[in-house]
PADOTI-618927 format. One record per residue (C-alpha): residue in three letters; x, y, z; residue number from 1. Coordinates in Angstrom, 1 decimal. Example, Ala and Ser with C-alpha at 12.3 -4.5 7.8 and 13.67 -1.06 7.14 Angstrom:
<rs>
+------+--------+--------+--------+------+
! roro !      u !      v !      w ! rolo !
+------+--------+--------+--------+------+
!  ALA !   12.3 !   -4.5 !    7.8 !    1 !
!  SER !   13.7 !   -1.1 !    7.1 !    2 !
+------+--------+--------+--------+------+
</rs>
This chain:
<rs>
+------+--------+--------+--------+------+
! roro !      u !      v !      w ! rolo !
+------+--------+--------+--------+------+
!  MET !    3.6 !   23.6 !   15.1 !    1 !
!  LEU !    4.6 !   22.7 !   11.6 !    2 !
!  ILE !    4.4 !   19.1 !   10.8 !    3 !
!  ILE !    6.1 !   16.7 !    8.4 !    4 !
!  ASP !    4.2 !   13.3 !    7.7 !    5 !
!  SER !    6.3 !   10.8 !    6.1 !    6 !
!  HIS !    3.8 !    8.6 !    4.5 !    7 !
!  LEU !    0.6 !    9.5 !    2.7 !    8 !
!  ASP !   -0.9 !    7.6 !   -0.3 !    9 !
!  LEU !   -2.5 !   10.8 !   -1.7 !   10 !
!  SER !   -2.5 !    9.9 !   -5.5 !   11 !
!  TRP !   -3.6 !    6.3 !   -4.7 !   12 !
!  ASN !   -6.6 !    7.9 !   -3.0 !   13 !
!  ALA !   -7.2 !   10.4 !   -5.7 !   14 !
!  LEU !   -7.0 !    8.0 !   -8.6 !   15 !
!  GLN !   -7.6 !    4.5 !   -7.5 !   16 !
!  TRP !  -10.3 !    5.7 !   -4.7 !   17 !
!  ASP !  -11.6 !    8.6 !   -7.0 !   18 !
!  ARG !  -11.3 !   11.3 !   -4.3 !   19 !
!  ASP !  -11.1 !   14.9 !   -5.2 !   20 !
!  LEU !   -8.6 !   15.9 !   -2.6 !   21 !
!  LEU !   -8.9 !   19.5 !   -3.3 !   22 !
!  LYS !  -12.4 !   19.2 !   -1.5 !   23 !
!  SER !  -12.4 !   18.8 !    2.3 !   24 !
!  VAL !  -12.5 !   15.6 !    4.2 !   25 !
!  HIS !  -16.2 !   16.2 !    5.1 !   26 !
!  SER !  -17.4 !   16.8 !    1.6 !   27 !
!  ILE !  -15.5 !   13.8 !    0.4 !   28 !
!  ARG !  -17.3 !   11.8 !    3.3 !   29 !
!  GLN !  -20.6 !   13.1 !    2.1 !   30 !
!  VAL !  -20.0 !   12.0 !   -1.6 !   31 !
!  GLU !  -19.0 !    8.4 !   -0.5 !   32 !
!  LEU !  -22.0 !    7.8 !    2.0 !   33 !
!  PRO !  -23.9 !    5.7 !   -0.5 !   34 !
!  MET !  -20.7 !    3.6 !   -1.1 !   35 !
!  VAL !  -19.9 !    0.3 !    0.6 !   36 !
!  GLY !  -16.4 !   -1.0 !    1.4 !   37 !
!  LYS !  -13.7 !   -0.4 !    4.0 !   38 !
!  GLY !  -13.1 !    3.2 !    4.8 !   39 !
!  ARG !  -15.7 !    4.7 !    2.6 !   40 !
!  GLY !  -17.3 !    7.8 !    3.9 !   41 !
!  MET !  -14.8 !    7.8 !    6.9 !   42 !
!  GLY !  -11.7 !    9.1 !    5.2 !   43 !
!  THR !   -9.4 !   11.6 !    7.2 !   44 !
!  VAL !   -7.2 !   13.2 !    4.7 !   45 !
!  ALA !   -7.5 !   16.0 !    2.0 !   46 !
!  LEU !   -5.5 !   19.0 !    1.1 !   47 !
!  PRO !   -7.6 !   21.6 !    3.0 !   48 !
!  GLU !   -7.1 !   19.6 !    6.3 !   49 !
!  MET !   -3.4 !   19.3 !    5.6 !   50 !
!  ARG !   -3.4 !   23.0 !    5.5 !   51 !
!  GLN !   -5.5 !   23.4 !    8.5 !   52 !
!  GLY !   -3.1 !   21.1 !   10.3 !   53 !
!  ARG !    0.1 !   22.7 !    9.1 !   54 !
!  VAL !    1.2 !   19.6 !    7.4 !   55 !
!  PHE !    3.6 !   21.5 !    5.3 !   56 !
!  ILE !    5.7 !   18.6 !    3.9 !   57 !
!  SER !    4.5 !   15.0 !    3.2 !   58 !
!  PHE !    6.4 !   12.1 !    1.6 !   59 !
!  ALA !    3.7 !   11.4 !   -1.2 !   60 !
!  THR !    3.5 !    7.8 !   -2.4 !   61 !
!  LEU !    3.6 !    6.1 !   -5.7 !   62 !
!  LEU !    1.8 !    2.8 !   -5.0 !   63 !
!  ALA !    1.0 !    0.1 !   -7.7 !   64 !
!  ARG !    1.7 !   -3.7 !   -6.9 !   65 !
!  CYS !    2.4 !   -6.7 !   -9.2 !   66 !
!  THR !    2.9 !   -9.7 !   -6.8 !   67 !
!  GLY !    1.0 !  -12.4 !   -8.8 !   68 !
!  ARG !   -2.0 !  -11.9 !   -6.2 !   69 !
!  GLN !   -4.3 !   -9.6 !   -8.1 !   70 !
!  ALA !   -6.6 !   -7.2 !   -6.2 !   71 !
!  PRO !   -8.7 !   -4.3 !   -7.6 !   72 !
!  SER !   -6.9 !   -1.0 !   -7.9 !   73 !
!  ILE !   -3.8 !   -1.9 !   -6.2 !   74 !
!  ASP !   -2.3 !   -5.2 !   -7.4 !   75 !
!  TYR !   -2.1 !   -5.6 !  -11.1 !   76 !
!  GLY !   -1.6 !   -8.6 !  -13.5 !   77 !
!  SER !    1.5 !   -7.3 !  -15.2 !   78 !
!  VAL !    4.6 !   -5.0 !  -14.5 !   79 !
!  ALA !    3.5 !   -2.9 !  -17.4 !   80 !
!  GLN !    0.2 !   -2.0 !  -15.8 !   81 !
!  ALA !    1.8 !   -1.3 !  -12.5 !   82 !
!  HIS !    4.3 !    0.8 !  -14.2 !   83 !
!  ALA !    1.7 !    2.8 !  -16.1 !   84 !
!  VAL !   -0.5 !    3.2 !  -12.9 !   85 !
!  ALA !    2.6 !    4.8 !  -10.8 !   86 !
!  LYS !    3.3 !    7.0 !  -13.8 !   87 !
!  GLY !   -0.3 !    8.3 !  -13.6 !   88 !
!  GLN !    0.0 !    8.8 !   -9.9 !   89 !
!  LEU !    3.0 !   11.0 !  -10.5 !   90 !
!  ALA !    1.2 !   12.8 !  -13.1 !   91 !
!  TYR !   -1.5 !   13.7 !  -10.7 !   92 !
!  TYR !    1.1 !   15.3 !   -8.3 !   93 !
!  ARG !    2.5 !   17.2 !  -11.1 !   94 !
!  ALA !   -1.0 !   18.4 !  -12.2 !   95 !
!  LEU !   -1.5 !   19.6 !   -8.5 !   96 !
!  GLU !    1.8 !   21.5 !   -8.8 !   97 !
!  LYS !    1.0 !   23.1 !  -12.0 !   98 !
!  ASP !   -2.1 !   24.4 !  -10.6 !   99 !
!  GLY !   -0.4 !   25.9 !   -7.7 !  100 !
!  HIS !   -1.7 !   23.6 !   -4.9 !  101 !
!  VAL !    1.7 !   21.7 !   -4.1 !  102 !
!  ARG !    5.2 !   22.0 !   -5.0 !  103 !
!  VAL !    7.3 !   18.8 !   -5.5 !  104 !
!  ILE !   10.6 !   19.1 !   -3.8 !  105 !
!  GLU !   13.6 !   17.7 !   -5.5 !  106 !
!  ASN !   16.7 !   19.2 !   -4.1 !  107 !
!  ALA !   18.1 !   21.1 !   -1.2 !  108 !
!  ALA !   17.5 !   24.6 !   -2.5 !  109 !
!  GLN !   13.9 !   23.8 !   -3.1 !  110 !
!  LEU !   13.6 !   22.5 !    0.4 !  111 !
!  ALA !   15.3 !   25.4 !    2.0 !  112 !
!  ALA !   12.9 !   27.9 !    0.3 !  113 !
!  HIS !    9.8 !   26.0 !    1.0 !  114 !
!  VAL !   10.8 !   25.7 !    4.8 !  115 !
!  ALA !   11.4 !   29.4 !    4.9 !  116 !
!  GLU !    8.3 !   30.3 !    3.3 !  117 !
!  TRP !    6.2 !   28.2 !    5.6 !  118 !
!  GLN !    8.3 !   29.3 !    8.7 !  119 !
!  ALA !    7.3 !   32.8 !    7.8 !  120 !
!  TRP !    3.7 !   32.1 !    7.2 !  121 !
!  ASP !    3.5 !   30.0 !   10.5 !  122 !
!  ALA !    5.0 !   32.9 !   12.6 !  123 !
!  ALA !    2.7 !   35.4 !   10.9 !  124 !
!  ASN !   -0.3 !   33.2 !   11.6 !  125 !
!  ALA !    0.4 !   31.6 !   15.0 !  126 !
!  ASP !   -2.8 !   32.6 !   16.6 !  127 !
!  SER !   -5.0 !   32.3 !   13.6 !  128 !
!  GLN !   -5.9 !   29.9 !   10.7 !  129 !
!  PRO !   -6.4 !   31.7 !    7.4 !  130 !
!  ALA !   -7.5 !   29.5 !    4.5 !  131 !
!  GLN !   -4.7 !   30.7 !    2.3 !  132 !
!  THR !   -1.4 !   29.0 !    2.9 !  133 !
!  PRO !    1.7 !   28.5 !    0.9 !  134 !
!  PRO !    1.6 !   25.4 !   -1.3 !  135 !
!  LEU !    2.2 !   22.1 !    0.4 !  136 !
!  GLY !    5.3 !   20.3 !   -0.2 !  137 !
!  PHE !    5.6 !   16.7 !   -1.5 !  138 !
!  VAL !    8.7 !   14.7 !   -1.6 !  139 !
!  ILE !    8.0 !   11.8 !   -4.0 !  140 !
!  SER !    8.4 !    8.2 !   -2.5 !  141 !
!  MET !    7.5 !    4.7 !   -4.0 !  142 !
!  GLU !    6.0 !    2.1 !   -1.8 !  143 !
!  GLY !    7.0 !   -1.2 !   -3.3 !  144 !
!  ALA !    9.4 !   -1.2 !   -6.4 !  145 !
!  ASP !    6.9 !   -3.1 !   -8.6 !  146 !
!  PRO !    6.4 !   -0.3 !  -11.1 !  147 !
!  ILE !   10.0 !   -0.2 !  -11.8 !  148 !
!  THR !   10.6 !   -2.4 !  -14.9 !  149 !
!  ASN !   14.3 !   -3.1 !  -14.3 !  150 !
!  PRO !   17.0 !   -1.5 !  -11.9 !  151 !
!  ALA !   18.5 !    0.4 !  -14.9 !  152 !
!  GLU !   15.1 !    2.2 !  -15.3 !  153 !
!  LEU !   15.4 !    3.8 !  -11.7 !  154 !
!  ALA !   17.5 !    6.8 !  -13.2 !  155 !
!  GLU !   14.6 !    7.7 !  -15.4 !  156 !
!  TRP !   12.3 !    7.8 !  -12.2 !  157 !
!  ALA !   14.9 !    9.8 !  -10.3 !  158 !
!  ALA !   14.9 !   12.4 !  -13.3 !  159 !
!  LEU !   11.1 !   12.5 !  -12.8 !  160 !
!  GLY !   11.2 !   13.5 !   -9.0 !  161 !
!  LEU !   11.5 !   10.1 !   -7.2 !  162 !
!  ARG !   13.6 !   10.5 !   -4.2 !  163 !
!  LEU !   12.7 !    7.7 !   -1.6 !  164 !
!  LEU !   12.0 !    3.9 !   -2.4 !  165 !
!  GLY !   10.7 !    1.1 !   -0.5 !  166 !
!  PRO !   11.6 !   -2.2 !   -2.2 !  167 !
!  ALA !    8.6 !   -4.1 !   -0.9 !  168 !
!  HIS !    5.0 !   -3.7 !    0.1 !  169 !
!  TYR !    2.5 !   -6.5 !    1.2 !  170 !
!  GLY !    3.5 !   -9.9 !   -0.3 !  171 !
!  PRO !    6.3 !  -10.8 !   -2.6 !  172 !
!  ASN !    7.6 !   -9.0 !   -5.6 !  173 !
!  ARG !   10.3 !   -9.1 !   -8.1 !  174 !
!  TYR !   12.9 !   -7.4 !   -6.0 !  175 !
!  ALA !   12.1 !   -8.5 !   -2.3 !  176 !
!  GLY !    9.9 !  -10.2 !    0.2 !  177 !
!  GLY !    7.4 !   -7.9 !    1.9 !  178 !
!  THR !    4.9 !   -7.9 !    4.8 !  179 !
!  GLY !    3.6 !  -11.3 !    5.3 !  180 !
!  THR !    6.5 !  -13.3 !    3.7 !  181 !
!  GLU !    9.8 !  -14.9 !    4.8 !  182 !
!  LEU !   11.4 !  -14.0 !    1.5 !  183 !
!  ALA !   14.8 !  -12.3 !    1.2 !  184 !
!  LEU !   16.0 !  -10.0 !   -1.7 !  185 !
!  THR !   15.6 !  -11.7 !   -5.1 !  186 !
!  ASP !   18.8 !  -13.0 !   -6.3 !  187 !
!  GLY !   20.5 !  -10.6 !   -8.9 !  188 !
!  ILE !   17.7 !   -8.1 !   -9.3 !  189 !
!  GLY !   17.1 !   -7.2 !   -5.7 !  190 !
!  PRO !   20.8 !   -6.3 !   -5.0 !  191 !
!  GLN !   21.1 !   -4.6 !   -8.3 !  192 !
!  LEU !   18.2 !   -2.3 !   -7.4 !  193 !
!  LEU !   19.9 !   -1.3 !   -4.1 !  194 !
!  LYS !   23.2 !   -0.7 !   -5.9 !  195 !
!  GLU !   21.4 !    1.6 !   -8.3 !  196 !
!  MET !   19.4 !    3.5 !   -5.4 !  197 !
!  ARG !   22.9 !    4.0 !   -3.8 !  198 !
!  ARG !   24.5 !    5.5 !   -7.0 !  199 !
!  LEU !   21.5 !    7.9 !   -7.4 !  200 !
!  GLY !   21.5 !    9.0 !   -3.8 !  201 !
!  MET !   18.2 !    7.8 !   -2.9 !  202 !
!  GLY !   16.9 !    6.8 !    0.6 !  203 !
!  MET !   15.8 !    3.3 !    1.4 !  204 !
!  ASP !   12.4 !    3.0 !    3.1 !  205 !
!  CYS !   12.7 !   -0.3 !    5.1 !  206 !
!  THR !    9.1 !   -0.3 !    5.9 !  207 !
!  HIS !    7.4 !   -3.5 !    4.7 !  208 !
!  LEU !   10.5 !   -5.4 !    4.2 !  209 !
!  SER !   10.2 !   -8.9 !    5.6 !  210 !
!  ASP !   12.7 !   -9.6 !    8.3 !  211 !
!  GLU !   14.9 !  -11.6 !    6.0 !  212 !
!  ALA !   14.9 !   -8.9 !    3.3 !  213 !
!  PHE !   15.6 !   -6.2 !    5.9 !  214 !
!  TRP !   18.7 !   -7.8 !    7.2 !  215 !
!  GLN !   20.0 !   -8.5 !    3.9 !  216 !
!  ALA !   19.2 !   -5.1 !    2.5 !  217 !
!  VAL !   20.8 !   -3.1 !    5.3 !  218 !
!  ARG !   24.0 !   -5.1 !    4.8 !  219 !
!  LEU !   24.0 !   -4.3 !    1.0 !  220 !
!  PHE !   22.9 !   -0.7 !    1.1 !  221 !
!  ASP !   25.0 !    1.8 !    2.9 !  222 !
!  GLY !   23.0 !    4.9 !    2.0 !  223 !
!  PRO !   20.4 !    6.7 !    4.1 !  224 !
!  LEU !   17.8 !    4.5 !    5.8 !  225 !
!  LEU !   14.2 !    5.5 !    6.9 !  226 !
!  ALA !   11.3 !    3.7 !    8.0 !  227 !
!  SER !    8.4 !    6.0 !    6.9 !  228 !
!  HIS !    5.4 !    4.3 !    8.6 !  229 !
!  GLN !    6.7 !    1.8 !   11.3 !  230 !
!  ASN !    5.9 !    0.9 !   14.8 !  231 !
!  CYS !    7.5 !   -1.3 !   17.5 !  232 !
!  ARG !    7.2 !   -5.0 !   17.6 !  233 !
!  THR !    7.8 !   -4.9 !   21.4 !  234 !
!  ILE !    4.5 !   -3.2 !   21.9 !  235 !
!  ALA !    2.4 !   -4.4 !   18.9 !  236 !
!  PRO !    4.0 !   -8.0 !   18.4 !  237 !
!  VAL !    3.1 !   -8.7 !   14.7 !  238 !
!  GLN !    5.5 !   -9.2 !   11.9 !  239 !
!  ARG !    4.7 !   -5.9 !   10.2 !  240 !
!  GLN !    6.5 !   -4.0 !   13.0 !  241 !
!  PHE !   10.1 !   -3.8 !   13.6 !  242 !
!  THR !   12.0 !   -5.6 !   16.5 !  243 !
!  ASP !   14.2 !   -3.3 !   18.8 !  244 !
!  ALA !   17.4 !   -4.7 !   16.9 !  245 !
!  GLN !   15.9 !   -3.5 !   13.5 !  246 !
!  LEU !   15.1 !   -0.2 !   14.9 !  247 !
!  LYS !   18.5 !    0.2 !   16.4 !  248 !
!  VAL !   20.1 !   -0.3 !   13.0 !  249 !
!  ILE !   18.2 !    2.5 !   11.5 !  250 !
!  ILE !   19.0 !    4.6 !   14.5 !  251 !
!  GLU !   22.6 !    3.9 !   14.3 !  252 !
!  ARG !   22.7 !    4.8 !   10.6 !  253 !
!  ASP !   21.1 !    8.2 !   11.5 !  254 !
!  GLY !   17.8 !    7.2 !   10.1 !  255 !
!  VAL !   14.4 !    8.3 !   11.2 !  256 !
!  ILE !   11.3 !    6.2 !   12.1 !  257 !
!  GLY !    7.8 !    7.6 !   11.4 !  258 !
!  ALA !    5.2 !    6.5 !   13.7 !  259 !
!  SER !    2.1 !    5.0 !   12.1 !  260 !
!  PHE !   -1.5 !    6.0 !   13.2 !  261 !
!  ASP !   -3.0 !    2.8 !   11.6 !  262 !
!  ILE !   -4.4 !    1.3 !   14.9 !  263 !
!  SER !   -3.7 !   -2.3 !   13.7 !  264 !
!  MET !   -0.1 !   -1.3 !   14.1 !  265 !
!  VAL !   -0.5 !    0.3 !   17.4 !  266 !
!  ARG !   -2.1 !   -2.1 !   19.9 !  267 !
!  ALA !   -1.5 !   -5.9 !   20.3 !  268 !
!  GLY !   -4.4 !   -7.8 !   19.1 !  269 !
!  TRP !   -6.3 !   -5.5 !   17.1 !  270 !
!  GLN !   -8.2 !   -7.1 !   14.5 !  271 !
!  TYR !   -9.1 !   -4.6 !   11.9 !  272 !
!  MET !  -11.4 !   -6.5 !    9.7 !  273 !
!  SER !  -13.7 !   -7.3 !   12.7 !  274 !
!  GLN !  -13.3 !   -4.3 !   15.1 !  275 !
!  ASN !  -14.2 !   -0.7 !   14.6 !  276 !
!  ASN !  -12.5 !    1.9 !   16.9 !  277 !
!  LEU !  -15.5 !    4.2 !   16.7 !  278 !
!  TRP !  -17.4 !    1.8 !   18.7 !  279 !
!  VAL !  -15.2 !   -0.3 !   21.1 !  280 !
!  ASN !  -15.5 !    0.3 !   24.6 !  281 !
!  ASN !  -11.6 !    0.7 !   25.1 !  282 !
!  PRO !  -10.6 !    2.6 !   21.9 !  283 !
!  VAL !   -7.1 !    3.2 !   20.8 !  284 !
!  THR !   -6.1 !    6.9 !   21.1 !  285 !
!  MET !   -3.2 !    9.0 !   20.1 !  286 !
!  SER !   -1.7 !    8.6 !   23.4 !  287 !
!  GLU !   -0.8 !    5.1 !   22.6 !  288 !
!  ILE !    1.1 !    6.3 !   19.5 !  289 !
!  VAL !    3.2 !    8.3 !   21.8 !  290 !
!  ASP !    4.2 !    4.9 !   23.4 !  291 !
!  HIS !    5.7 !    4.0 !   20.1 !  292 !
!  ILE !    7.5 !    7.3 !   19.7 !  293 !
!  ASP !    8.7 !    7.1 !   23.3 !  294 !
!  ARG !   10.2 !    3.5 !   22.6 !  295 !
!  VAL !   12.2 !    4.7 !   19.7 !  296 !
!  CYS !   13.4 !    7.5 !   21.7 !  297 !
!  GLN !   14.4 !    5.2 !   24.7 !  298 !
!  LEU !   16.3 !    2.9 !   22.2 !  299 !
!  ALA !   18.2 !    5.8 !   20.7 !  300 !
!  GLY !   18.8 !    7.6 !   24.1 !  301 !
!  ASN !   17.5 !   10.9 !   22.4 !  302 !
!  ALA !   14.6 !   12.3 !   20.4 !  303 !
!  ASN !   16.7 !   12.5 !   17.1 !  304 !
!  HIS !   15.1 !    9.4 !   15.4 !  305 !
!  SER !   11.5 !    9.4 !   16.0 !  306 !
!  ALA !    8.9 !   11.2 !   13.8 !  307 !
!  ILE !    5.4 !   11.1 !   12.4 !  308 !
!  GLY !    4.4 !    8.8 !    9.5 !  309 !
!  THR !    0.7 !    8.5 !    9.7 !  310 !
!  ASP !   -0.3 !    6.3 !    6.7 !  311 !
!  LEU !   -3.9 !    7.8 !    7.6 !  312 !
!  ASP !   -5.0 !    7.2 !    4.0 !  313 !
!  GLY !   -3.7 !    3.9 !    3.5 !  314 !
!  GLY !   -6.9 !    2.0 !    2.7 !  315 !
!  PHE !   -8.8 !    2.7 !    5.9 !  316 !
!  GLY !  -10.7 !    5.7 !    7.6 !  317 !
!  ARG !  -11.8 !    6.8 !   11.0 !  318 !
!  GLU !  -12.9 !    3.2 !   11.8 !  319 !
!  GLN !   -9.0 !    2.2 !   12.1 !  320 !
!  SER !   -7.8 !    5.6 !   13.2 !  321 !
!  PRO !   -7.3 !    6.7 !   16.8 !  322 !
!  ARG !  -10.6 !    7.8 !   18.4 !  323 !
!  ASP !   -9.4 !   11.3 !   19.1 !  324 !
!  LEU !   -8.5 !   11.9 !   15.5 !  325 !
!  ASP !  -11.1 !   13.2 !   13.0 !  326 !
!  THR !   -9.0 !   14.4 !   10.4 !  327 !
!  ILE !   -5.3 !   14.8 !    9.7 !  328 !
!  ALA !   -5.4 !   18.4 !   11.1 !  329 !
!  ASP !   -5.7 !   16.6 !   14.5 !  330 !
!  LEU !   -2.2 !   15.7 !   14.4 !  331 !
!  GLN !   -1.6 !   19.1 !   16.3 !  332 !
!  LYS !   -3.1 !   17.2 !   19.4 !  333 !
!  MET !    0.2 !   15.3 !   19.4 !  334 !
!  VAL !    2.1 !   18.2 !   20.8 !  335 !
!  PRO !    0.3 !   18.5 !   24.1 !  336 !
!  LEU !    0.4 !   14.7 !   24.4 !  337 !
!  LEU !    4.2 !   14.8 !   24.0 !  338 !
!  GLN !    4.4 !   17.6 !   26.5 !  339 !
!  ALA !    2.4 !   15.6 !   29.1 !  340 !
!  ARG !    5.1 !   12.9 !   28.8 !  341 !
!  GLY !    7.7 !   15.1 !   29.6 !  342 !
!  TYR !    9.2 !   16.0 !   26.2 !  343 !
!  ALA !   10.9 !   19.4 !   25.9 !  344 !
!  ASN !    9.8 !   21.7 !   23.3 !  345 !
!  ALA !   12.9 !   21.3 !   21.3 !  346 !
!  ASP !   12.5 !   17.7 !   21.2 !  347 !
!  ILE !    8.8 !   18.0 !   20.1 !  348 !
!  ASP !   10.1 !   20.2 !   17.2 !  349 !
!  LYS !   12.3 !   17.4 !   16.3 !  350 !
!  ILE !    9.6 !   14.7 !   16.3 !  351 !
!  MET !    6.9 !   16.8 !   14.5 !  352 !
!  HIS !    9.2 !   17.9 !   11.8 !  353 !
!  GLY !   12.9 !   18.5 !   12.6 !  354 !
!  ASN !   14.1 !   14.9 !   12.3 !  355 !
!  TRP !   12.6 !   14.5 !    8.8 !  356 !
!  LEU !   14.2 !   18.0 !    7.8 !  357 !
!  ARG !   17.6 !   16.4 !    8.9 !  358 !
!  PHE !   17.2 !   13.4 !    7.0 !  359 !
!  MET !   15.9 !   15.1 !    3.8 !  360 !
!  GLY !   19.4 !   16.8 !    3.8 !  361 !
!  GLN !   20.8 !   13.3 !    3.0 !  362 !
!  VAL !   18.7 !   12.7 !    0.0 !  363 !
!  LEU !   18.0 !   16.0 !   -1.6 !  364 !
!  ASN !   21.1 !   17.4 !   -3.0 !  365 !
+------+--------+--------+--------+------+
</rs>
């Protein structure tokens, strides 16, 4: 099964975490064994495992905050720093592309060619797993608009390949309130950014917007909506998740919601700083992620708006991932789990890749 993952922080891991993603997950874990810190020695994502798992397209992020709450390797003291870090992350993707490991997909023709090549490869290797695959496909997304100096600069980022933008991340920024805030869009500059996004044909990633910013943004922005890595507040009742009403807005606008595999977003009451899913007696498994996928499908009345957006490399490792997932290659296990819930093969195809392909038709032109 070909898979599209709508949220991977690949360049952040490569540069800010100093991970050589050309090496296998297991080699990276070995290098990190002497290191201390959350997620060290327990990562789940690298390019070899993406190939093994047939994750043939991912939405690859640029991530550098400037919220006024400095934190090492993610939240910087000035806009200029965040801007430069994000430009460096983009340069990493282009370096991988230059060496033939990936291709950055910027338009519909490139997408069609990439899909055709992988479909042919997948059909020819349905019962085997050769090491050699076509290049992986990256669609460039920015998680939090902090690196964008001002709305007028967005056109420069679009020319460099940016196609998806989430205005906020954790905390406040110059454009919008994010996770953990009750702030709306920033007067003036926030709506200006959305207007420029619409002019350029970008998709707006609603993930991480505060409730206040979400409702204001979806009123002002009439372009394509997605939630790249988002679960259901009805099942995991914390502010980071979306309510049924928020999910319905994205569905009604023909958007797509990618289910996150961060278990703090999967089960109610999970405390990721004090619990370790490798050792608890009642571990979170991938079957609980199907609960969130199914909730979105029930709200929509069909399987046209639910998808995969793992965030598996978002600052954690196996300790905060489903117990039955060792690496991203294990996303293939979602297929029998969906079959066991009664999903038809055509609907499973939509969830695993088809819905994101349809959505990309709205933003890649």
